[in-house]
N, C-alpha and C positions, 0 to 999 in steps of 0.2 A: 426269777420270777417264776413261780409255779402256776402251772395251767390246770385247772380242776375239770373234772367231767360234768355233765348236766346233773347227774344224781348227787354229786358232791356239793355243787352249787346250792341245789335245792335244800340239803341237810344244812349247809352253812346259813343261807337265809332264814330257816326255820329256827335255828339255834340262837342266831343274832336277835330275831324278833323277840323270842322268849327272854333272852337276856336283857333288852331294853325294856321289855314289858315289867319284868320283875324288879327293875331299880326305878320304876316310875318315870322312865325318859320318854321322849317321843319315840313311837314304834312304827311309824307309818313307812311305806314304801320309800320314800324321799330319805328318810332317816337312816333307814337299813343300807340304802344305796351309798350314802355318805361313810358310814362304817365300813363297808365293804372296800370302798374306794381308798380310805385310809389305811386298811390292812393289806393292801395290794393285791386283793382277790382278782384273778383274771381266768376266764373272761368276766367282765364286770357286766352282770345282767341289767337289763333296762327296767325302767320303773314298771312298765307294763309287765314284763316277765316277773318281777318281784311281786306284784299285785296277784297274778295268776297263782304262783307258788304259795301265797299266803291263803288265797281261796281254796286251793286244792287240799291244803292241810287244815281247813276250818279254823284260821286265824285272822278272821277279820271281825270288826264290829266288837273290839276289846275282848274277843274270846280267846281261849288257851288251848283250844283243840275240839275235837269231836266229842261229843256227849252222846251216850247210848239213847237218850230220849229224842235225840234228833230224828232218829229213824223212824219212818212212818211206812210200816209193813204193808202189804198187799190186803 
């Protein structure tokens, strides 16, 4: 069993989220957690942690990332 660093876990969560989204499958935190568990990813992040990762990477509310028009300058 491989252990992943927090940065690697974040990358894996993002890639799994986009993978599920692009295939029209359920792509919420619970679905991602289930996939990670099936793949034997350790340490398995909590649902809350997965949600934080998705939020940090602008992957909430059916989004696929950060869009330049999201930035509101000073």
